[in-house]
C-alpha positions in Angstrom: -2.0 0.8 -122.8 -3.5 2.6 -120.1 -0.7 3.9 -117.3 -1.6 4.5 -113.8 -0.9 8.0 -111.9 -1.4 7.9 -108.5 -1.5 11.9 -107.2 -0.8 12.8 -103.8 -3.5 15.2 -102.7 -5.3 15.0 -105.6 -8.0 17.9 -105.3 -10.7 18.7 -107.7 -9.5 21.9 -108.7 -6.4 20.2 -110.1 -8.0 17.0 -111.8 -9.9 19.4 -113.9 -6.5 20.7 -114.6 -5.2 17.4 -115.4 -7.7 16.5 -117.7 -6.4 19.3 -120.3 -3.1 17.7 -120.9 -1.7 16.1 -124.1 -1.9 12.4 -124.3 -5.0 12.1 -122.0 -6.2 9.2 -123.3 -3.2 7.0 -122.0 -3.5 8.2 -118.6 -5.6 7.2 -115.9 -5.3 9.6 -112.7 -6.0 8.2 -109.0 -6.2 10.2 -106.1 -3.6 9.0 -103.3 -4.7 10.7 -99.7 -6.8 13.5 -99.4 -5.1 17.1 -99.2 -7.0 17.3 -96.0 -5.1 14.3 -94.7 -1.6 15.0 -96.0 -1.6 18.8 -94.5 -5.0 20.3 -92.9 -4.8 17.8 -89.6 -3.5 19.6 -86.5 -0.9 16.8 -86.4 1.0 15.2 -89.5 2.2 11.9 -88.7 4.6 10.8 -91.3 4.7 7.4 -90.6 1.0 6.9 -90.3 0.8 8.6 -93.8 3.2 6.5 -95.7 1.7 3.5 -94.2 -1.5 4.3 -95.5 -0.4 5.3 -99.2 1.4 2.1 -99.3 -1.2 0.1 -98.4 -3.6 2.0 -100.9 -0.9 1.5 -103.7 -0.4 -2.0 -102.8 -3.8 -3.2 -102.5 -4.6 -1.3 -105.9 -5.7 -4.0 -108.9 -3.2 -2.9 -111.6 -0.1 -1.5 -112.2 1.5 1.5 -110.5 3.1 3.5 -113.1 4.1 6.5 -111.4 3.4 8.6 -108.2 3.5 12.3 -108.0 2.5 15.4 -106.0 2.5 19.3 -106.7 1.8 20.1 -103.0 4.6 21.2 -100.3 5.6 19.3 -97.3 4.7 16.5 -96.2 3.7 15.7 -100.3 6.8 16.6 -101.7 9.2 14.6 -99.2 6.3 11.8 -99.6 7.0 11.4 -103.5 10.9 10.3 -103.4 10.3 7.8 -100.0 7.1 5.9 -102.0 8.9 6.3 -105.3 11.8 4.6 -104.2 10.0 1.9 -102.4 7.9 0.7 -105.6 11.5 1.5 -108.0 10.0 4.6 -109.5 11.4 7.7 -111.5 11.8 10.5 -108.9 14.5 12.6 -107.1 16.2 11.2 -104.2 14.9 12.1 -101.0 18.3 13.9 -99.8 18.3 16.1 -103.0 14.7 17.1 -101.6 15.4 17.5 -98.3 18.4 19.9 -99.3 15.6 22.4 -101.1 12.9 21.8 -98.1 15.2 22.5 -95.0 16.4 26.2 -95.6 19.3 26.6 -93.6 20.7 23.5 -95.4 19.4 24.9 -98.6 21.3 28.3 -97.7 24.7 26.3 -97.0 24.6 24.4 -100.6 23.4 27.6 -102.3 26.5 29.7 -101.1 28.9 26.9 -102.4 27.9 28.2 -106.1 26.3 31.8 -106.1 26.6 35.0 -104.3 23.2 36.4 -104.8 22.1 35.8 -101.0 20.8 37.8 -98.2 22.7 37.5 -95.1 21.4 34.2 -93.1 21.9 32.6 -89.9 20.3 29.8 -88.0 19.1 30.8 -84.4 18.3 28.6 -81.7 14.6 28.6 -80.7 15.3 30.3 -77.3 17.0 33.2 -79.0 16.2 36.7 -77.6 18.2 38.5 -80.3 19.8 37.7 -84.0 23.7 36.9 -84.3 25.8 40.0 -84.2 26.5 39.9 -88.1 22.9 40.3 -89.2 21.0 43.4 -89.3 17.5 44.7 -89.0 15.3 44.6 -90.7 15.1 40.9 -90.8 12.5 37.8 -91.7 12.4 35.0 -89.1 11.1 31.9 -90.0 11.2 27.7 -89.3 13.7 25.9 -91.4 10.6 24.2 -92.4 7.4 25.6 -93.0 4.9 26.0 -95.9 2.6 29.0 -97.2 4.4 31.7 -95.2 3.2 30.2 -91.9 5.4 31.5 -88.9 7.0 33.9 -91.1 7.6 37.3 -89.3 9.4 40.5 -90.3 10.9 42.3 -87.4 12.8 45.1 -87.1 14.3 45.2 -83.5 14.9 42.9 -80.5 11.6 43.3 -79.1 9.7 42.1 -82.4 12.5 39.3 -82.7 11.6 38.1 -79.2 7.8 38.5 -79.9 8.4 36.5 -83.1 10.3 33.8 -81.9 7.6 33.4 -78.9 5.2 32.3 -81.6 7.2 30.4 -83.9 8.3 28.1 -80.6 4.5 27.8 -80.2 3.9 26.5 -83.6 6.8 25.3 -85.0 6.3 21.5 -83.8 3.2 20.9 -86.3 5.8 20.9 -89.2 9.3 20.3 -87.4 8.1 17.1 -85.7 7.1 15.1 -89.1 10.4 16.8 -90.4 12.6 15.3 -88.2 11.2 12.0 -89.1 12.6 12.7 -92.7 15.6 14.3 -91.7 16.8 11.1 -89.8 16.4 9.1 -93.3 19.1 11.6 -94.8 22.5 12.3 -94.1 22.8 16.1 -93.2 26.0 17.9 -92.3 26.6 18.5 -88.7 25.4 22.2 -89.1 22.2 21.0 -90.1 21.9 17.7 -87.4 22.4 20.4 -84.5 19.0 22.0 -85.0 17.5 19.3 -86.9 13.5 20.3 -88.2 12.8 22.1 -85.4 15.2 25.4 -86.0 14.6 28.8 -87.1 16.3 30.9 -89.9 16.9 34.7 -89.8 17.6 36.5 -92.9 18.2 40.1 -93.4 15.6 41.6 -95.6 16.0 42.0 -99.3 14.0 43.9 -101.7 12.8 44.5 -105.5 10.6 42.8 -107.3 9.5 39.0 -106.7 9.8 36.8 -109.3 10.1 32.7 -110.1 11.6 30.5 -112.3 10.1 27.1 -113.5 11.8 24.1 -114.7 12.9 20.7 -114.7 16.0 18.5 -114.2 16.5 15.0 -116.1 19.4 13.1 -116.5 21.7 16.2 -115.4 20.2 18.1 -117.6 18.5 21.4 -116.3 15.8 23.4 -117.9 13.7 26.5 -117.2 10.2 26.4 -119.0 9.0 29.8 -117.5 9.8 33.0 -115.6 6.6 34.4 -113.1 6.1 37.3 -111.5 4.8 37.5 -107.8 3.6 40.7 -107.3 2.2 41.8 -103.8 -0.5 44.1 -101.9 1.2 47.7 -101.8 2.7 48.3 -98.6 2.6 44.7 -97.6 4.0 40.8 -97.8 0.7 39.7 -98.9 0.6 38.3 -102.6 -1.7 40.3 -105.0 -0.9 38.1 -107.7 1.1 35.5 -110.2 1.6 37.0 -113.3 2.8 34.8 -116.4 4.8 35.5 -118.7 7.4 37.6 -116.4 7.6 41.8 -117.7 11.5 41.6 -116.6 14.0 42.4 -119.2 15.4 39.5 -121.3 19.0 40.0 -119.8 17.6 39.6 -116.0 15.8 36.6 -116.7 18.4 35.2 -118.4 20.6 35.7 -115.1 17.7 34.3 -112.8 17.6 31.2 -115.1 21.4 30.8 -115.1 21.8 31.0 -111.4 18.6 28.4 -111.0 20.4 25.9 -113.3 23.7 26.2 -111.0 21.7 25.8 -107.9 19.7 23.1 -109.3 23.1 21.0 -110.2 24.7 21.7 -106.7 21.7 20.4 -105.0 21.7 17.1 -107.0 17.9 17.4 -107.9 16.8 15.3 -110.9 14.4 13.4 -112.7 11.9 16.3 -110.7 10.3 19.9 -111.3 11.3 22.5 -109.2 10.4 26.4 -108.7 13.0 28.9 -107.4 11.9 32.4 -105.9 13.8 35.1 -106.2 14.2 39.1 -105.9 15.4 41.5 -108.1 16.0 45.4 -107.3 15.3 47.3 -110.7 17.2 50.4 -109.3 20.8 48.3 -107.9 20.3 45.7 -110.2 21.2 43.1 -107.4 19.3 39.6 -107.5 18.8 37.6 -104.3 17.8 34.2 -104.1 14.6 33.6 -102.0 13.9 29.9 -101.5 14.2 26.3 -103.6 11.4 24.4 -104.4 11.6 20.8 -105.2 8.3 20.9 -107.2 6.7 23.0 -109.8 4.0 24.9 -108.4 -0.1 23.9 -109.0 -0.7 27.8 -108.5 0.8 28.4 -112.0 -0.7 25.5 -113.9 -3.9 27.8 -115.2 -1.0 30.3 -116.0 0.5 28.1 -118.3 -2.5 26.3 -119.9 -3.9 30.2 -120.8 -0.5 31.0 -122.4 1.3 28.3 -123.5 -2.0 25.9 -123.8 -0.9 23.5 -121.5 -0.6 23.6 -117.9 2.8 22.7 -116.1 1.7 19.4 -114.7 2.5 17.9 -117.9 6.0 18.3 -116.9 5.9 16.4 -113.6 3.7 13.8 -115.2 5.9 12.9 -117.7 8.7 12.8 -115.6 7.2 10.8 -113.1 6.7 8.3 -116.3 10.5 8.4 -116.9 10.2 10.4 -120.0 11.2 13.9 -121.1 8.2 16.7 -121.0 7.1 18.1 -124.3 7.1 21.9 -123.7 5.2 24.1 -125.7 5.3 27.8 -125.8 2.7 30.6 -126.8 0.0 28.1 -127.9 -2.6 29.1 -125.8 -5.6 31.3 -126.3 -4.2 34.3 -124.2 -1.1 36.6 -124.1 -0.8 36.8 -120.5 -2.4 35.3 -117.4 -2.7 35.6 -113.6 -3.5 33.9 -110.5 -4.9 36.6 -108.0 -5.6 36.5 -104.3 -8.6 38.2 -103.2 -7.6 39.1 -99.4 -8.8 40.7 -96.1 -6.6 42.1 -93.8 -8.6 41.9 -90.7 -10.3 38.9 -88.9 -13.9 38.1 -89.4 -16.6 35.7 -89.2 -17.8 34.4 -92.8 -21.7 34.4 -92.9 -21.6 34.0 -96.9 -19.4 32.5 -99.7 -20.3 32.1 -103.7 -21.9 29.2 -104.4 -21.7 26.7 -107.7 -24.2 29.2 -109.1 -22.3 32.3 -108.6 -18.9 30.8 -109.7 -20.9 29.5 -113.3 -22.8 32.8 -113.5 -19.1 34.6 -113.3 -17.4 32.4 -115.3 -20.3 32.6 -118.3 -20.2 36.2 -118.2 -16.5 36.8 -118.2 -14.5 34.4 -120.4 -11.4 33.1 -119.9 -11.5 33.0 -115.9 -12.4 30.6 -112.9 -12.0 31.0 -109.4 -11.6 28.8 -106.3 -13.1 29.8 -102.7 -11.1 29.4 -99.7 -13.1 31.1 -97.2 -15.5 28.7 -95.8 -18.9 29.5 -94.9 -19.7 30.1 -91.0 -15.9 29.6 -90.2 -13.8 32.4 -88.9 -10.8 33.7 -91.2 -8.1 33.1 -88.3 -9.0 29.5 -88.5 -8.2 29.1 -92.1 -5.3 26.6 -93.1 -2.3 27.5 -94.6 -2.3 31.6 -94.3 0.6 33.8 -94.1 1.1 35.9 -90.9 -0.9 38.9 -92.1 -3.5 38.0 -94.4 -6.5 35.6 -94.8 -7.4 34.4 -98.6 -11.0 34.9 -99.6 -10.5 33.5 -103.1 -8.2 32.6 -106.0 -9.3 33.8 -109.3 -7.7 32.7 -112.3 -7.4 35.3 -115.5 -6.4 35.1 -119.0 -6.7 37.9 -121.1 -5.0 39.9 -124.3 -2.7 42.0 -122.5 -2.6 43.5 -118.6 -5.2 46.0 -118.8 -7.6 43.2 -120.0 -6.3 41.3 -117.2 -7.2 43.9 -114.6 -10.7 44.6 -115.9 -11.5 41.0 -115.9 -10.4 40.4 -112.5 -12.1 43.5 -111.0 -15.6 42.0 -112.8 -14.8 38.9 -111.1 -14.6 40.2 -107.9 -17.8 42.6 -108.3 -19.6 39.0 -109.2 -18.4 37.1 -106.1 -20.7 37.6 -102.8 -18.8 37.5 -99.8 -20.6 38.6 -96.4 -18.0 38.6 -93.8 -18.8 40.6 -90.3 -15.7 42.3 -88.5 -14.4 40.8 -85.0 -14.2 42.8 -82.1 -10.8 42.0 -80.5 
């Protein structure tokens, strides 16, 4: 019997990935709103998005067997709302919001672990952090995505400048997030600032790493640990690499912390990814953030190494079933998602076309690419960028070892023709 699975923000790149899942013959995937409608509008109107999604589901001539999504807000919050309306398996909305609201999440984490940086909520008109926090620190809205409006500050002057930028842009995500907060029961500390407050956190260092897993019927299982490497001297990601190169005792500790936090928050019937910093010199671990979804950025990595993309876990959970985990059954020993970036603004004259991509994939086995920059556009107009760089492309590579991984990436970069003009400020 065919099962109809509706995917919020289903794009072509992930559609192709979903088509490599086991049991594919029994699944039929349907797009539910587009990613442009969901995340790339100037104003995110949650009531309208939910109304349009529900209307599409109700108009479908067949059974609605599952609703899922692998994107950040508003998708992550819409999934439990829509599943609740249609009586389908999902995490509770409150457990999801406990992850998504960065300050509420910190309050929950603090109840069960000590591996946290110093943190505090700050009001939007603040000109300096609370006295118990020390520079350098990071300022970010209590709800954002893709590192938007996240700033590293080292003194009161930079703090004030960052807060001014955050005030200007926080409403785009904060206002629709307030709509979601109104549908759960947050504690008074969270109610005070709502969805348009700011979190200050002392900077922690080390190697960044992510634990991916799922929870079902109270059982929490990690299925992968991924390294996140940055461009030297920056906070912008260079690549995600799987499997992790960290010692087993370290990954074991990270998994234990993840399980305790997921249980405390009450996440269930959902995939998750939890980001950490590990300092190899001191052994210190600090939890960065909890995301109530798996990372679609890691899908090809799991497929290259384990033989199945991580989408499989969410599909099974959305259908009310246990995931079927595989390990080491892929064609490659290591895989990475590389981020080709430019650190200065520019006007894009040319991007690689479909023929360029097809030629690259033909010449180098085990690679695929997704172009992010838009021909004729300005890099600073791209949505979802971090505060310090601009993505040109995402390049997925599977290889036998790390040396081959680097070699394949460099060949791909050389094969992708970008033409970008500098912009005089």
